C-alpha atoms as one frame of an Amber mdcrd trajectory, in Angstrom:
protein
 -13.267 -16.426  -6.666 -11.075 -13.392  -6.952 -10.075 -10.835  -4.322  -9.490
  -7.126  -4.576  -6.442  -5.968  -2.947  -4.540  -2.818  -3.653  -1.920  -1.067
  -3.258  -1.377   0.996  -2.721  -1.549   0.198  -3.035  -1.722   0.964  -2.871
  -1.534   1.695  -1.621  -1.256   1.330  -1.405   1.344   1.601  -0.457   0.801
   1.435   0.059   1.867   2.837   1.226   4.801   3.109   2.696   6.309   5.558
   4.971   9.396   5.720   7.055  10.740   8.332   9.250  13.536   8.221  11.649
  15.152  10.998  13.587  18.273  12.805  12.477  18.256  11.732   8.849  15.863
  12.481   5.899  16.654   9.535   3.589  15.699   5.916   4.415  16.333   2.547
   2.874  13.664   0.017   3.362  14.638  -3.534   4.326  12.192  -5.514   2.125
  13.166  -8.770   3.665  11.803  -7.492   7.035   8.873  -5.510   5.534   5.358
  -6.348   4.292   3.244  -4.549   1.849  -0.091  -6.405   1.700  -3.824  -6.322
   1.734  -6.882  -7.685   3.503 -10.186  -8.454   1.889 -13.230 -10.555   2.320
 -14.808 -13.284   0.113 -17.986 -15.007   0.905 -17.741 -13.449   4.406 -14.157
 -14.984   5.095 -11.227 -12.717   5.449  -8.182 -13.405   3.329  -4.825 -11.711
   3.228  -2.253 -11.187   0.540   0.988  -9.464  -0.097   2.929  -7.947  -2.914
   6.275  -9.613  -3.672   7.884  -6.824  -5.764   7.858  -3.151  -5.006  10.252
  -0.243  -4.593  10.202   2.596  -2.128  12.033   5.996  -2.066  11.474   7.697
   1.213  12.690  11.038   2.577  11.175  11.954   5.915  12.400  13.922   8.899
  10.195  13.788  11.974  11.394  17.296  12.841   9.984  18.638   9.542   7.342
  16.147   8.298   5.701  18.537   5.796   8.893  18.570   3.735   8.922  14.776
   3.454   8.152  12.786   0.278   7.754   9.111  -0.390   7.143   7.079  -3.626
   6.242   3.486  -3.703   5.886   1.604  -7.008   4.224  -1.810  -6.733   4.322
  -4.554  -9.324   0.684  -5.587  -9.312   1.518  -8.924 -10.889   3.401  -9.934
  -7.845   0.256 -10.079  -5.696  -0.086 -13.339  -3.846  -2.863 -14.697  -1.565
  -1.689 -18.260  -1.421  -4.912 -19.640  -3.145  -4.264 -20.855  -6.719  -7.654
 -19.663  -8.106  -7.339 -16.163  -6.549  -3.663 -15.850  -7.477  -4.415 -16.750
 -11.093  -7.322 -14.236 -11.311  -5.655 -11.206  -9.772  -3.445 -10.304 -12.789
  -6.411 -10.574 -15.139  -8.439  -7.854 -16.855 -11.220  -7.855 -14.308  -8.855
  -7.301 -11.415  -5.469  -5.683 -11.784  -5.240  -5.927 -15.515  -1.435  -6.047
 -15.396  -1.170  -6.114 -19.165  -2.397  -2.622 -19.389  -1.514  -1.397 -15.833
   1.505  -3.333 -14.525   2.183  -1.032 -11.668   0.379   0.897  -8.919   2.020
   4.021  -7.337   1.609   5.638  -3.981   3.106   9.042  -3.720   3.188  11.026
  -0.486   3.789  14.671  -1.165   3.755  15.630   2.480   3.395  14.085   6.005
   1.497  15.393   8.988   2.434  14.851  12.632  -0.614  13.869  14.747   1.203
  13.598  18.026   3.375  11.014  19.689   4.484   8.436  17.091   1.535   8.940
  14.807   1.468  10.490  11.365  -0.318  10.775   8.127   1.138  10.400   4.715
  -0.875  12.740   2.400  -0.673  12.108  -1.315  -2.161  10.076  -4.200  -2.692
   6.344  -5.086  -2.825   5.330  -8.715  -4.175   1.894  -9.623  -5.301   0.874
 -13.107  -4.510   4.381 -14.239  -7.017   5.923 -11.786  -5.424   8.426  -9.420
  -7.076   9.335  -6.125  -6.155  11.544  -3.206  -5.483   9.414  -0.098  -4.319
   9.801   3.472  -2.363   6.831   5.034  -2.274   7.008   8.834   0.818   5.243
  10.308   2.726   4.872  13.456   6.553   5.322  13.496   8.925   4.027  16.015
  12.652   4.831  15.680  15.570   3.199  17.587  19.155   3.473  16.853  18.657
   4.723  13.376  16.185   2.011  12.520  12.536   2.742  11.936   9.411   0.724
  11.888   6.299   2.164  10.194   3.001   0.450  10.437  -0.185   1.708   8.713
  -3.435   0.785   7.156  -5.347   2.466   4.232  -8.927   1.363   3.812 -10.155
   1.567   0.180 -13.161   0.759  -1.956 -11.749  -1.433  -4.737 -14.346  -0.270
  -7.464 -13.112   3.275  -6.982 -10.039   2.005  -8.912 -12.024  -0.231 -11.179
 -10.680  -3.435  -9.584 -13.177  -6.102  -9.963 -15.607  -3.488 -11.155 -17.297
  -5.539 -13.773 -19.803  -8.314 -13.874 -20.214 -10.691 -11.025 -17.773  -8.968
  -8.644 -18.846  -5.354  -9.230 -21.553  -5.337  -6.451 -19.600  -6.750  -3.605
 -21.874  -9.757  -3.063 -19.112 -12.334  -3.378 -16.002 -10.325  -2.914 -16.440
  -7.292  -0.623 -15.881  -3.834  -2.078 -13.821  -2.728   0.952 -10.119  -3.614
   1.013  -7.348  -2.633   3.427  -3.870  -2.021   2.287  -1.467  -2.838   5.103
   2.101  -1.615   5.541   4.656  -2.834   7.972   8.083  -1.399   7.029  11.494
  -1.654   8.474  13.971   0.983   7.345  17.432   2.219   8.101  18.532   5.886
   8.105  21.130   6.745   5.479  24.229   8.744   6.556
């Protein structure tokens, strides 16, 4: 019936990272970017996305450890494209947007892993539950434009998402969820 995406949300950001050469501050092009999630219900994969989120990103590939990113995700904007799931997501069992309207991914540092691969190291907060996370991503920069693509695998019940009743054991809706990020950003002068 209902899925269990995140954020961040979830990543998360969710997170989100960007990092182009020569500048530290980046502006994300939301029209060209996706912050979404992948889950499984009754053995069938479903995908969704968040329609409303904001990102503040400072990242210099020459000094990744000094970088910082903060992504705030409006959990009520989660969409799967299935009326039943979309109606259930904002409810108390899933995202409980009345009590917890936003999820936040905050990267306090970045690690270079070689080539175009990085880790965003920080925290993800969903439903008031804050956990340390590492979001691996690739970054490609061309002419002051960056594309960051990453995936953060989570267990939804770690954040109390769908953690009650029928959906708490993962029989109908899997406990594992992936937060996916595909961001386009432009370096600020």
